[in-house]
N, C-alpha and C positions, 0 to 999 in steps of 0.2 A: 729781624727775628732771630733769636739765638737757636742753635741746633745742637743736638747731642746724638751721636751715632756710633755704631760699632765699626771700627776700621779693621784692616788686615792684621794689625798687631796691637793697636791701641784703641781706647775710647777716644772719641774726637769731639771736643767742645769747640763749636764754630770752626771746624776743620783743623784744629790744632790738637796734638796729643794731650790727653788729660788723664792723670792718675787719680783714681778715687781713693781717698783716705777717709773712710767712714767709720762712725761709731754708732752702736745701737742704743737708742733711748726709747723705751716704751712709754708713750704719753699716758697710757692708762694705768701705769704703775707709779706715776709721779703726780703729786698735787699740782693742779694747773697753775697756781701762783708761782710755782718753782720751775716751770718749763724753761723760761728765758735764762735762768741761772744755769741750768744743766747744759743747755745748748751753747751758751757763752763759754763755759768751761771746756766743752768739746773743741771749740775753735782754738782756745788757748793751749790745748795739748798739741795742736798742729793739724787737726782734722779739717777737712773741707766739706764734709758731707755728714748728714745725720740719717740714719735708717730707723724705720719703725715697722712693726707688725700692726695689723688692724684686727681686733678681736670681734668676730661676728656676734658671739653670744652676749657680749657686753653692750654692743650697739643695738641689738635686737632681742631684748629680754622676753618678748612675746611675739607670736606670729603677726606679721603685718606692721610691726613697729620698727622705727629706726631713730635712735637717740644720738644726737651729735652736738650736744651743748655741755657746758661745765667741763668736767674732767674728760669728756669724750668729744671735745671740740677739735676734731682732727684738722679742720680747716685753719683754725687759729694756731695750732701747733706748727703746721707747715708755714704759715705766715711768719711765725717767730723765727723759724729756720732761715727763711728768706731775709728777714730783717737783720740777722747776724751775718749776712753775706755768704751763707752756706748753701749747698745743694741738698737734695733729699731723695731718698730711696723709699718707696712704699711697698710693703708686702702684705696684701690684703687676704691672703689665703685662697680659698675660704678656710682651710685648715692651717693653723700656725704652730702647733705643738707648744713651744715657749714655756713648758711647765705651767701652763694655764689651764684652768678648768675645762675639761672636755676638748682640749686642743683648740679652743675657740669656736667649736661647733655648738650651736644652741641645742640644749637638751630637748626642747619642745619639738625639734625637727623629727625626733625618733619616736614620737607618740604614735605615728603611723608605722607599723612594723614592716611595711613593704618598702619604705624609703631606704635607699642604699647609702653607703658611706664612701665618700671620696671616689665616686664612680659616675659613669654616664647614665645611671638609672634616672628615668625621667622626673620622678618626684623630687629627687635630690637636686637635679639640675635646675628645676623650676624655682626652688627656694634659693639656690645659689645665685641664679640670675637676678632675682629681685634684690638680694643683698648687694651684689657687686654693682648693680646699676646705681644704688643709693650711695655707695662708697665712692664710685668713680665720678659721680656728680660733684663731689668735693675735690677730687684729685685732678680731674681733667683741666679745669680752669687754672690750676696751679702748676701745670707742666712748664718746663723751660721754654718751650716753643710759644707759650702764651704769657710769658713774662714772670713765671713762677719758679720755684726751686726744684721741682721734681724732674729727675733725669732718668730714672729706671723704675719699672714696675715688675714685680715678681709674679709668676704664674705658679699657683699651688705652693708646696713647701716640702722639700725632701721627699718628693712623691715616690722616687725609686726605691725607698726603703719600705714602701707600703704596697704599691701596685704598679701596673704598666698599662693602664687603660688609656690608649692614645686618643680615642674619641673624646674622652673626658677632658684631657689636656687641650685638645683642639677646640672644644666648645668654650673653654675658659679664655683661650687666646682670641678666638673670634668675637666673643662677647666684649672683651676689653677693647678691641679695635672698633667695634660698632659703637661703643660708648664714647669714642673720641680719643682713645689713647694713641699718642703719636710718638712717645719716647720708646726706646727699645724695651722689649719684653725679655725676661730671663728666667731661668730655673736654677735652683741650687740643690745639690745632692752630695752625699758622702762619696769620696773617691775610692770605692771598694766594689769589687764584682762588676755587676751590670747596672748598678744604681743610677749612674749618670745617664746611660742610654735609656733605661726604663722610665726615668723621671722627666724626660724632656721630649722635644720635637725638633726636627732638623732646622726649622726656622727660628728657634728660640736659642738665645745665647746661654751657654752652660757655664756654671760656676761651681766651686767646691766648698765643702764645709769641713774644717779640720782645725786642730790646735797644736799639732806637733808634726815633725818630719816634713816641713813645708816644701822643701825642694822635691822630695819624692812624690808628694801629693800633687804638686804642680805639674810634674812630668806625667803622672797618670792622667791628669786632666788634658794636657796637651796631646797625648796620644789619641784621645777621643774627640778632640776638637783642634784640628791642625792649624786653624787660623783664628784670629780674633784675640782680644786682650785676655790675659790670665787674671782671674780674680778669686780670692777666697771670700765668699759671701758671708761666712760666719767663722771668724778667727776666734776659736774658743780659748780665752785667756783665763778662765776660771771655771766654776761649776756650781750647781745648785745643791741644796741640802734637803734631806728627808728627816722626819722626826725620828729621834732615837739613834742618830748617827753623829759623826763629828762634823765640824764646819770645814768644808772643802776649800783648800787654798792651792794656788800654784806659785812657784817661785818667780818673783818679779824679774830677776835677771835672766832666768831660763826663757820665760815668755817673751821678754824683750829681744833675746837672741833669735828666737823663731821669727819674730816680726821683722828683725833686721834682714834675715835671710830671705824672707818673702819679698821685701821691698827691693833688696839688691837684685833679685831675679826679675825685677821689672813688673811685678804683679800689683794689682789693685787689691784693696782690703776693706772689709767691714769688721770692726772689732766687736765681737759678741761676748760679753756686753761692755760697752763703754760705761754705762751707768745702769745698774740693774733695777733699782727701785724696790717696791714692796707689793706683796700679794694682799692688798687690803681686803677686809671683809671675808668672804668665802670664795675668793677667786683662784686660790691655788689649785694646781692640778695634782696628778699622782701617776706613779708608774705601777704596772702590774705585770711582771715577767715571771709569774709563779707565786710571788709574794707581793701583796699590796703595800705600797710605800707612798704615803701622802707627802707632798712638798711642804716645807715650812712657810711661815708668813714672810720672812725676809727673803728678798731676791737680790741680796747684795752681790752674789756671784763672784766674790773676790775680784770685782771689776776695778779698773783704774780710778773711777770715781765711786766712792762708797755709797751705801744705801741712803745716807743723809747728805750726799753731795759734797763729800770731803775728798780732796785729792790724796791718793795713797802713794806709797813708794812705787807701785806699778805705774801710776800716772806719770811720775817724773822719769821713770826708766823708759817708758814708751815715748815720752816727749823728747828725750835725748836721742833715741833711735830715729825718730821722724826728722829731727833737726840735722841728722847726718845726710839726709836725702832731699829735704825741702825746707824752705823758710818757715820759721815758727815765730809767732808773736812774742815780743819781749815781755809782755805782761804775764804774771803768774797769779793763780787764784789766791784769794786771801785765806788766812788760817781760820779754822772754826772758832767761833766765839761762843763758849758754852754758857748755858743757863745754869745758875747755881743749883746744886742738888737739893732735894727737899723730900720730906716724908709726910704722908697724910693717911688718914684712917677712914674706912667706909663707916658711915653712920647708921644706915638702915639697910636691911636685907629682906627680900621677900622670896618665899618659896616659889619656884617656877611652876610647880604643879598646882599652886593655889590660885594662879591667874588663869581665868577661863580661856580656852582655845576653841574656836569654832570647829566643830567636828562634823563629818559626814559619815553616814552609815553605808558601807559597801556590803551588800547581802552575801556575796559569794566568798571566794578565797581571799587570802590576805593580799592587798593591792600594793603595787610599788608607789613611791611617794609622788610620782609624776601626775597621779590623779588629782592632786591638790592644785596643779598649775603653778606651784612654786618649785623652782628647780635648783635651789641651793639652801644650805643651812640646816635647820632642825625641824623635826616633825614629831607628832605625838600619835601613837596608836593606842587603841583601847579595845578590850575584849573581856568577856566573862569566862573565867576558868574555875568553876566551883570545886571541881574534884582534884585539881592539881596533878602533878606528875611530870614526865619528861616532855618538854616542848622543844621541837626541832624545826629547822628551816633548811631549804636547799642552799641558801647563802644569806649572809648578813652584809649589807652594803650601806654604811661601813662600820658603824659602832652603835650598839644598842644597850641602853640602861633599862633594867626591868624593875618595876615597883608593883607590889601587890598590896592593894588598899593603902597606897601611899608609903609603904615600907620597902626600902631597897632590897632586891633579891640577888642581883648580880649583873654582870656585863658580858656581852658577846662582841667580839672584835673580829672583823674581817682580816686584819693584819695577822692575827694569831690563828686564823683558820677555824675559829669557834662557830659552831652551828646549833648547839643544843644546850639547854639549861633546865635544871630541876625547879619546878614551881610548886611551892607549898599549897596545900588546900586552902582555899579562901574565896574571895569574891572577884573584884575587878582588877584586871591586870592593865597597867599603863606602861608603855614603852617609849622612852625618849630616844629617837633615832637621829644620829648625826651623819649627814653626808660630808665626809672628810675631804672631798675633792674628787672630781671625775677624772678618770684615766685620760692622759693627754697624748699617749704614744702607743701604737700597736693595734692589735685586733680587738681590744675591749673598749675602744672609743664608741660612745653612743649607747652604752649599756644602761639599763634601768637601775635605779637606786631604791633602797629601802629594805624591808623584809621580803626576801624572795621565796615564794612558795614552792611546793606546798608547806603550810604550817601544820605540823602533826603533834597532837597531844596524846601521848601513849599510843602512837601509831594511827590515830584517827584524825582526819583533817578538820581543822578548826575553821568554821565559816562565820560570817557576820562580824566584820571588823569595822571599828570606827577609826577615822584618820583625820588629822588636821595639821596644817602648817603653822609653825611658830613664826609670826611676823616680827622680825627684829628691825625692820626699817623705821618703826616708831617704838620707842620705849615707854610711851606715855602710859599704857595700862600697868606696867610694872612700877613706874614712878608714882602713879596714883595709889596703888596698893601699898607701896612702901611708906608713903606719906602718912598712912593711917596707922602705922605700927610704931611702937615705942623704940627708943634708941637701944641698940644692942650693947652688950657689955664690952667695954674697951679691951678687956684681957682675953676674950674668947675669939675664935675664928668664926667663919660663917659656915652654915650647912650647905649641902648641895643636893639637887640642883637649885640654884638661886640666882637672883639678880640683886646686886648691891650698889649703893650710890654713895658718892662723896663729892664734896665741892672744894675748890681751891681757888686762890686768888693769883692773878698774874699781872705784871706791869705792862705786858705786851707780848707780841708773838715771839717765838724763838723755839728752835728744835729742842725736843726733850726725848728721853728714852725711859719708858715705863718698865720698872722692875716689879715682878710679882713673886718674889721669894716667899715660900710658904703657902702659895696657892698651887692648885693641882692642874686644872685643865679648863679651858673655856675661851671666851672672847672678851675683849675690852673695847670700850667706846669712849671717845672724847667729844663732848657736846653733840652726842648722837651719831658721830661718825665711827664706823666700825673699823678699828685699827687692824683687826685680824685675830688669828688664833694664838694662844699661848699654851704651853704644855710643859710640865715640870721635867719631863724626860729629856728635854733639850733637842738639839744643841743650843738654840738661841735662848738667851735669858732676858732679853729686853725687847720691847716693841717700840718701833720708831713712831714718834709723834711729830708730824710735820708742823713747823711753826705757824703756818697760816690757819691751822685748826684752833689755835689758842687765841682767845679774845681778851682784851684788857678788862680787868675786873674779875667777876666770878665765872668760873668754869665748872663743868660737870664731868665727873668720871663715873662710868657705869661698868660693872664687871659681871659677866655671866659666868658663874663658876659651877662646874658640873658635879664635882665630888666633895667639895668642902675645902676649907683652908685652915691652917694652923694659926692664922693671924688675921687681924683686920687691917693691918698696915700694908701700904704699897709705897713705892718711892719713885721719884724721877732722878735718874742717874745723869752724870755729866757726859758719859761716853756710851756707845753701844757695846753690848756683850753678845756676840753670836756664837759663843761656846768655844771649846778647845779645837785647835786646828788639827788637821791630819798630820800624823807623824810617821 
C-alpha cells in the first residue's frame, strides 16, 4: 500500500521526500471531453500533481440532490489524473471562493434565514455534512492509500480571512476522517496578520497563498509552523477580470522568477491557475467591497495554459524553471490548429417578452428571486402601476430593465448604485431582472437576489407582485416562437430583449471564438449549451466555444440580446480576444 505523510521537513511518499509540483485545473470550468488534454499538458510542463476545487452549488442545484456525471464527474476526472501518472489534491470547501457564483455555496441553503455562513451553526453544518459525505464517497476510494491519485484534502478555504470558528473547522476535519479520509488534511491562508492561525487547527498542515515575495511569505509561514514541508497552495501567477476593466496579466519572466525562488527554497507549490477555463452559463461570481463587480465569462487568468488549452509564453517560462530543479518530459504540446474564420447572420428573432413565462402572484411585498426556486439567470417581475411616479427599492440585485406596457422605460444597475426610476402613468410594468453573479468573497456571501424591498411608488409600498423565472435550460419555447415569424431584414439589427437564431455548417469539431461586435449584452448558446455572458463594455470580445460542442453538419447558434444590436452578423474568430492588457 502506498503512503503519503507529513514529515519533519518534507512530504513523504512511501517514506521518501516528495516535492509537490501541482497545477490547478477546475474540471467544472472545462468541457469533460478536454479534461485528458489539459491534464496531459500539465505533466508536459513538469508538474506531478493536479489540484481542483469542488463546487457544492454545481453538484447540488437543489436541496437533497447531488449530481456527479457529465461535466461534474469528479470521479472520472480523478481517474484521468491517475491515468496520466499524476497525483491529485482535492479542495471540496464547502466554501471555495474561486470567483465562482456564491463561492460555491448553494443559494437554496439560505432560504432559511437562520442558517449561518461558514460557521458551526447547526443548520449549516447539517447541510455541509450531507454534501461532504457525497463528495468524499467519490474521493475516499481514490486516495493514494487505496490505489488512487489523491494525496491531500483541504479543509475549508482561506478561512482565516473570514472567521476563526475553531469548532466549525474541527467538525469539518472530524467528518472527513469519519468518511474514511486517510491522506493528510491541510488548510491554506494568506500569510498576513493572524489569518494562518485563525484559519487552521493544530493538527492540520498549514500552507500559504501568495504570488509574489515568495521568500518573505515562506518565512512568515515557517514562523507559524516550525516543522513540516513548506507549501504555497495557491501560487497566483495571474488574475481574474471584471466587466468594464482591462484584461489582467502578469509578466511571464517575473512570475517564473518567483516560482524559481520558491522551488530553490525547497517549497512545494500549487500553481493557481495552471489552466483557468471558462465561467460557462451563469456560473461567474462577483466581488462587492463597496462596489459590485461581476466577474467576466472567461477565467483565462493569464495562466500558463490559456482558456482554450494553448501553451503560452508563461507555460514555457515555468517549464524552464521546473527543468532547473526536476526532470521534465521531452515532449511539448502541439501548436493550436485554428478553424478558419467565418461570418454568419441570425435569421429570426423573437421578443423575449412575447414568450410566456409562468408567473406566480405574491400578495405581499416585492419578493426576492429565490421564491421561484431558480437560483441563477433571469427573472420577470410584473405589477400594475396605473398612476406612475417615482419607483424606488432598497437595493437592486443586480440589473433591472423596466418596460411599461412593453415599452422600455429604463435600467437600474447595482453596479452604479441605482435604486429609483421614474415610471410614466400607464398600465402594467414588467421588469427583466438579471442575477449577474453572486458575491463569492466577504460578508455578502449568501445574500438574496432580485428587487429588494420595500418597493415604494411615490413613497407608498407597492404590494401584489407577480414573479417568474426565465428557464433557459431549454430554448424550445423561443425556437418555436421564432419559427412562426418571417425572416428579419438582413441590413437591420435585432431589438432587445430578444432571442435570435442562426444555423451554420461544420466539417467537424474544433475550437472557435465567437465575436459579437455590434451586439450589446446578453448570453450566447451553441446547440443549446450556454457559453456564458457577453457585454460590449469588455474587456473580453470573444466567447470560447469548445470544439466538442460542435457537431459535424448543421449547428445552431442562439443569442439572448438584452438591448438590441446594430447588426445581425456575428463571426467565428481564429484567436481569442480578451481585451487590452493592463499597462
